[in-house]
C-alpha positions in Angstrom: -14.3 4.2 -3.7 -17.1 4.3 -6.2 -20.7 4.0 -5.0 -23.9 3.7 -7.1 -27.0 4.7 -5.1 -30.2 3.3 -6.5 -33.0 5.5 -5.0 -36.7 6.2 -5.3 -37.1 9.4 -3.4 -35.2 12.8 -3.3 -35.1 12.7 0.5 -33.1 9.5 0.5 -30.8 10.9 -2.2 -30.1 14.0 -0.1 -29.5 11.9 3.0 -27.0 9.5 1.2 -25.2 12.4 -0.4 -24.5 13.9 3.1 -23.5 10.6 4.7 -21.4 9.0 1.9 -19.2 12.0 1.0 -16.2 12.3 1.0 -15.5 8.6 1.6 -17.2 7.6 -1.7 -17.5 8.9 -5.2 -21.3 8.7 -5.3 -23.5 8.5 -8.4 -27.3 8.3 -8.1 -29.6 6.3 -10.3 -33.3 7.1 -10.2 -36.4 6.2 -12.2 -37.8 9.8 -12.5 -36.2 11.9 -15.2 -37.4 15.2 -13.6 -35.8 14.1 -10.3 -32.5 13.2 -12.1 -32.6 16.7 -13.7 -33.1 18.5 -10.4 -30.3 16.5 -8.8 -28.0 17.3 -11.7 -28.8 21.0 -11.4 -28.0 20.8 -7.7 -24.5 19.6 -8.5 -25.1 15.8 -7.9 -24.1 13.1 -10.4 -27.4 11.5 -11.3 -29.0 9.6 -14.2 -32.4 8.0 -14.8 -33.5 4.7 -16.2 -35.6 1.6 -15.6 -34.2 0.1 -12.4 -35.5 -3.4 -13.3 -33.4 -3.6 -16.5 -29.9 -5.0 -16.7 -28.8 -2.6 -19.4 -29.5 0.4 -17.1 -26.7 -0.8 -14.8 -24.4 -1.7 -17.7 -24.8 1.9 -19.0 -23.9 3.1 -15.5 -20.6 1.2 -15.9 -21.3 -1.1 -12.9 -18.3 -3.3 -12.0 -17.8 -6.0 -9.3 -15.9 -3.4 -7.2 -18.7 -0.9 -7.3 -20.5 -0.5 -4.0 -24.3 -0.5 -4.7 -26.8 0.8 -2.2 -30.5 0.2 -3.1 -33.3 2.0 -1.3 -36.0 -0.4 -0.1 -39.2 1.6 -0.1 -41.4 -1.5 0.3 -42.1 -2.0 -3.4 -42.5 -5.5 -4.8 -40.2 -4.6 -7.7 -37.1 -4.7 -5.3 -36.4 -8.3 -6.3 -36.3 -7.4 -10.0 -34.0 -4.5 -9.2 -31.6 -6.8 -7.3 -31.7 -9.5 -10.0 -30.8 -6.9 -12.7 -27.9 -5.6 -10.6 -26.5 -9.1 -10.1 -26.9 -9.9 -13.8 -25.0 -6.8 -14.7 -22.1 -7.9 -12.5 -22.8 -6.3 -9.2 -21.4 -8.1 -6.2 -21.2 -5.6 -3.4 -24.9 -4.9 -2.9 -26.5 -3.3 0.2 -30.2 -2.8 0.6 -31.1 0.2 2.8 -34.3 -0.5 4.8 -36.6 2.5 5.2 -38.6 0.9 8.1 -41.5 -0.3 5.9 -43.5 -3.3 6.9 -43.3 -5.4 10.0 -39.9 -5.1 11.8 -37.5 -7.7 10.7 -39.8 -9.5 8.2 -38.6 -7.5 5.2 -35.0 -8.1 6.0 -35.6 -11.9 6.4 -37.4 -11.9 3.1 -34.5 -10.2 1.2 -31.9 -12.3 2.9 -33.7 -15.6 2.0 -33.9 -14.6 -1.6 -30.5 -13.0 -1.9 -28.0 -14.5 0.7 -25.1 -12.5 -0.7 -26.9 -9.2 -0.3 -26.4 -7.2 2.9 -29.4 -5.5 4.5 -28.8 -2.2 6.4 -31.0 -0.3 8.7 -30.9 3.5 8.7 -28.9 3.5 11.9 -26.2 1.2 10.4 -25.7 3.6 7.5 -24.2 6.3 9.7 -20.7 6.2 11.0 -17.5 4.1 10.7 -19.1 0.6 11.0 -20.7 0.9 7.5 -17.5 2.2 5.9 -15.5 -0.6 7.5 -17.9 -3.2 6.3 -17.9 -1.9 2.7 -14.1 -1.8 2.7 -14.0 -5.3 3.9 -16.5 -6.4 1.3 -14.4 -4.8 -1.5 -11.3 -6.5 -0.1 -13.1 -9.9 0.1 -14.2 -9.6 -3.6 -10.7 -8.7 -4.7 -9.1 -11.6 -2.8 -11.6 -14.1 -4.0 -11.0 -13.0 -7.6 -7.2 -13.5 -7.4 -7.6 -16.7 -5.5 -9.6 -18.2 -8.3 -7.1 -16.8 -10.9 -4.1 -18.5 -9.2 -5.9 -21.8 -8.3 -5.0 -23.6 -11.6 -1.3 -22.8 -11.7 1.2 -25.5 -10.8 4.0 -23.2 -9.7 3.8 -19.6 -8.5 6.5 -17.1 -7.8 5.9 -14.6 -5.0 8.6 -12.1 -5.9 10.1 -9.6 -3.4 12.6 -6.8 -3.7 16.3 -7.4 -3.4 17.5 -8.2 0.1 13.9 -8.6 1.4 13.0 -7.0 4.7 10.5 -8.2 7.3 7.6 -6.6 5.6 8.3 -8.3 2.3 8.9 -11.7 3.8 5.8 -11.6 6.1 3.7 -10.4 3.2 5.0 -13.3 1.0 4.2 -15.8 3.8 0.7 -14.4 4.2 0.0 -14.4 0.4 1.1 -18.1 0.2 -1.5 -18.8 2.9 -4.2 -16.9 1.0 -3.4 -18.9 -2.1 -3.6 -22.1 -0.1 -0.1 -23.1 -1.3 2.9 -24.8 0.1 6.5 -23.7 -0.2 7.0 -26.2 -3.0 4.2 -24.7 -5.2 4.5 -21.0 -4.2 8.1 -19.9 -4.0 9.2 -16.9 -2.0 11.9 -15.5 -4.3 14.3 -12.5 -4.6 17.0 -11.7 -7.1 19.3 -10.9 -4.2 19.0 -13.0 -1.1 18.6 -12.0 2.6 21.8 -10.4 4.1 20.9 -8.0 6.8 21.4 -9.6 10.3 18.0 -8.8 11.7 16.3 -10.1 8.5 18.4 -13.3 8.6 17.4 -13.7 12.2 13.7 -13.4 11.3 14.0 -15.9 8.4 15.8 -18.4 10.5 13.5 -18.2 13.5 10.4 -18.4 11.5 11.8 -20.9 8.9 11.1 -18.6 6.0 13.1 -19.8 2.9 13.8 -17.2 0.3 15.0 -18.7 -3.0 17.5 -16.9 -5.3 15.8 -16.0 -8.5 17.5 -15.1 -11.8 16.1 -13.4 -14.9 16.2 -16.8 -16.7 14.3 -18.7 -13.9 11.4 -16.2 -13.7 10.0 -17.6 -17.0 9.6 -21.0 -15.4 6.6 -19.9 -13.3 3.0 -19.9 -14.5 1.9 -17.0 -12.3 3.9 -14.2 -10.7 2.8 -12.1 -7.7 4.8 -9.2 -6.2 4.6 -8.1 -2.6 6.1 -4.9 -1.2 7.5 -4.0 -4.6 6.3 -3.1 -8.1 7.8 -4.1 -11.5 9.5 -0.8 -12.1 12.0 -1.7 -9.4 13.4 -4.4 -11.7 13.9 -2.1 -14.7 12.9 -3.8 -18.0 13.0 -7.3 -16.5 9.2 -7.4 -16.0 6.5 -5.3 -17.6 3.6 -7.6 -16.8 2.7 -9.5 -13.6 -0.4 -11.2 -12.3 -0.7 -9.6 -8.9 0.9 -6.6 -7.1 0.3 -5.9 -3.4 2.3 -2.9 -2.1 2.1 0.1 0.2 4.5 2.3 -1.8 3.2 4.9 -4.3 1.9 3.4 -7.5 4.3 3.5 -10.4 3.4 3.6 -14.1 4.7 1.6 -17.0 3.5 -2.0 -16.3 0.3 -4.0 -16.4 -1.1 -6.4 -13.8 -4.2 -8.6 -13.8 -4.8 -7.6 -10.1 -3.4 -4.7 -8.0 -3.9 -3.6 -4.4 -1.7 -0.6 -3.8 -2.4 1.5 -0.8 0.3 4.2 -0.2 -1.4 5.6 2.8 -0.7 2.3 4.7 2.4 2.0 6.9 3.2 -1.5 5.7 2.3 -4.1 3.0 1.7 -6.5 5.9 -1.2 -4.4 7.0 -2.8 -4.9 3.6 -2.2 -8.7 3.7 -3.7 -8.8 7.3 -6.8 -7.2 5.9 -6.8 -9.8 3.0 -6.6 -12.7 5.5 -9.4 -11.3 7.7 -11.7 -10.6 4.7 -11.9 -14.2 3.8 -11.7 -15.6 7.3 -8.4 -17.5 6.7 -7.1 -19.3 9.8 -3.9 -17.3 10.7 -1.2 -19.5 12.2 1.0 -18.3 15.1 3.9 -18.2 12.7 2.2 -16.0 10.1 0.8 -13.7 12.8 4.2 -13.3 14.4 5.8 -12.5 11.0 3.1 -9.9 10.2 3.2 -8.3 13.6 7.0 -8.0 13.6 6.8 -6.6 10.0 4.3 -3.9 10.9 6.3 -2.9 14.0 9.5 -2.8 12.0 8.3 -1.0 8.9 6.5 1.8 10.9 9.3 2.0 13.5 6.7 1.0 16.1 4.2 3.5 14.7 6.6 6.4 14.6 6.8 6.5 10.8 4.1 6.4 8.1 1.5 4.7 10.3 -2.2 5.3 10.6 -5.4 3.8 12.1 -5.4 0.7 9.9 -1.9 -0.3 10.9 -2.9 0.0 14.6 -6.0 -2.1 14.0 -4.0 -4.8 12.2 -1.4 -4.8 15.0 -4.1 -5.1 17.7 -5.8 -8.0 15.8 -2.5 -9.9 15.4 -1.0 -9.3 18.8 -2.9 -12.1 20.7 -2.2 -14.5 17.8 1.6 -13.9 17.7 4.5 -15.2 19.8 5.9 -12.3 21.7 9.0 -14.2 22.8 10.0 -14.8 19.2 9.5 -11.2 18.3 11.9 -10.1 21.1 14.4 -12.6 19.8 14.1 -11.2 16.2 14.5 -7.7 17.4 17.7 -8.4 19.2 20.3 -5.7 19.2 20.7 -3.6 16.0 23.9 -1.8 16.9 27.0 -3.6 15.5 30.6 -2.5 15.1 30.2 -2.6 11.4 27.2 -0.2 11.5 29.0 2.1 13.9 31.9 2.3 11.4 29.6 3.7 8.8 27.9 6.0 11.3 31.4 7.4 12.1 32.1 7.8 8.4 28.8 9.8 8.0 29.7 11.9 11.0 33.1 12.8 9.6 31.9 13.6 6.1 28.6 15.1 7.1 27.3 18.6 6.4 24.3 20.4 8.0 22.1 23.1 6.4 18.6 24.2 7.5 18.1 21.1 9.7 19.2 18.8 6.8 22.0 16.4 7.5 23.7 15.2 4.4 26.7 12.8 4.1 28.4 10.6 1.5 29.9 7.5 3.1 31.7 6.1 0.1 31.8 2.4 -0.9 29.7 0.1 1.3 29.5 -3.8 1.1 25.7 -3.8 1.5 22.8 -1.5 0.7 21.2 -1.8 4.2 24.0 0.1 5.9 22.9 3.3 4.1 19.3 3.5 5.4 20.5 2.4 8.8 22.8 5.5 9.0 20.0 7.7 7.7 17.6 6.5 10.4 20.4 7.0 13.0 21.1 10.6 12.2 17.4 11.5 12.1 17.5 11.1 15.9 19.9 14.1 16.2 18.6 17.3 17.8 17.6 19.9 15.3 17.7 17.4 12.4 14.5 17.2 10.3 16.0 15.6 7.2 18.8 13.1 6.6 20.2 12.3 3.2 22.9 9.6 3.3 24.5 8.3 0.1 27.0 5.6 -0.7 28.3 3.3 -3.5 27.2 -0.3 -3.6 28.1 -2.5 -6.6 28.8 0.4 -8.9 25.5 2.0 -8.0 24.9 5.3 -6.1 22.4 4.5 -3.4 20.7 7.5 -1.7 18.5 7.1 1.4 16.3 9.9 2.6 14.5 10.3 5.9 12.5 13.1 7.4 10.0 13.7 10.3 7.0 13.2 8.0 5.4 16.7 8.2 7.6 18.6 5.8 8.0 18.2 2.0 7.7 14.7 0.5 10.9 12.7 0.5 9.7 10.6 -2.5 9.2 13.7 -4.6 12.8 14.7 -3.8 14.4 11.6 -5.1 12.1 11.4 -8.1 12.9 15.0 -9.0 16.6 14.5 -9.2 17.2 10.8 -9.9 14.2 9.2 -11.6 15.5 10.0 -15.1 18.8 8.2 -14.5 17.9 5.4 -12.2 15.2 4.0 -9.8 13.7 6.5 -7.4 10.6 6.5 -5.2 9.2 6.4 -1.7 6.8 8.0 0.8 6.6 11.4 2.5 8.9 10.4 5.3 11.3 7.9 3.6 12.6 7.4 0.1 15.4 5.8 -1.8 17.2 6.2 -5.2 19.5 3.7 -6.8 21.4 5.1 -9.7 24.2 3.5 -11.8 27.3 5.4 -10.9 28.1 5.9 -14.6 24.7 7.5 -15.2 25.2 9.9 -12.3 28.7 10.9 -13.5 27.4 11.4 -17.1 24.8 13.9 -15.8 26.7 15.6 -12.9 30.3 15.0 -13.7 33.1 12.9 -12.1 32.9 14.4 -8.7 35.1 13.7 -5.7 33.5 12.4 -2.5 33.2 15.9 -1.0 31.9 17.3 -4.2 29.3 14.6 -4.5 28.1 15.3 -1.0 27.9 19.0 -1.8 26.0 18.4 -5.0 23.4 16.2 -3.2 23.0 18.8 -0.4 22.5 21.5 -3.0 19.8 19.4 -4.6 18.1 19.1 -1.2 18.3 22.9 -0.6 16.9 23.7 -4.0 14.0 21.3 -3.5 13.2 22.5 0.0 13.5 26.2 -0.7 11.0 26.0 -3.6 8.3 26.6 -1.0 10.2 28.5 1.6 10.0 32.2 2.3 13.2 34.1 1.4 13.8 35.2 5.0 14.0 31.5 6.2 17.0 30.7 4.0 20.3 30.3 5.7 23.9 29.8 4.8 25.2 26.3 4.5 27.6 25.6 7.4 29.9 22.7 8.0 28.8 20.4 10.8 31.2 20.5 13.8 
């Protein structure tokens, strides 16, 4: 997060430098050239200029998403400084009170003249509350910008990945609320409909309608937003969209008017919860229930890829949601069909250095493969699971690990990104590769040979950073 600190004194500069790092990329703007030179020699990013002039801030590359902190030393010129910052496009402006003048009067004076400017005392500058408030301000500005951008469109498409899961559906529902739309003017769409039993149960209980979208019908919408997915997922179908909100690692090769991609978040629903809170949208019980269930589902109840922000979103949503509906949506996830593919993976599986790898052959649906990968990660002495299968002439590879070893997303990108779609997080990843492309690169392998080849890929990847004495022989699982 970029921060421009507009200061009068070296003491305040030093204090802000110690407080704001490493959460912010701080640049200092001062009036005195000698002070700017001393700061630069001390390793700080600093420049000088007339703080009352708009072009000073334009030269500093000020943007609406730049956090601006202005030292209030009691001078009368503060109003001119704030007006210049606003004229240059600054929107996230904080005035740091230095205790000058009668207590409270200076703050009242600034707030009366600039209602959109936040006034901070010295004590408020230190600690998490300030960082939380700045983060919320940035989110608020971003949401208000895309709300205005979408406001004049007659029909909007909120596009999700194929066979959307709870995180995608809940995020789509929340975004429709943020855009103040109905299901007639903001369509929740997916090229492949909802098929997994637990996802169908959620859609039915919460009355979430997902429309089937084709390449031809995408062009009928004036604006396109994506949630829980990015354009690269759809190949060459889309190279430009209007809004992308996702928690998966950012992918290159496309343009978007607005993006909010946070790969350190456990779910896209956590991001949308922050969007809703930032602009004080009234969150209905239905939306809260969907978001809560999605956060719980995508993080495996905080056992996978979750952090403080996911817990905060969960705590905020919990009293707003319907716990009874969530219990109904969870239901039982073990079915005879799933057990069949677990048995296939058990019979064909191989184990090496705490990696369980199995090729299960043809499968009717993609969801069966990650289910089996999650299942075998529960085994004692298993730290990685790599389960692959064939769905609609595509090789689907699902990877899971315990989250503290090498990055699963890097593994699939290393071996499959050049011949298909591949990506993910540290603890979970997926690759979808046309079977013809896989065979062209690796040969027309039998089922056992394909499993051996993928296991060999895993061993090569993991051993790149292993000491030689830790390497073990591949043994067939009993």
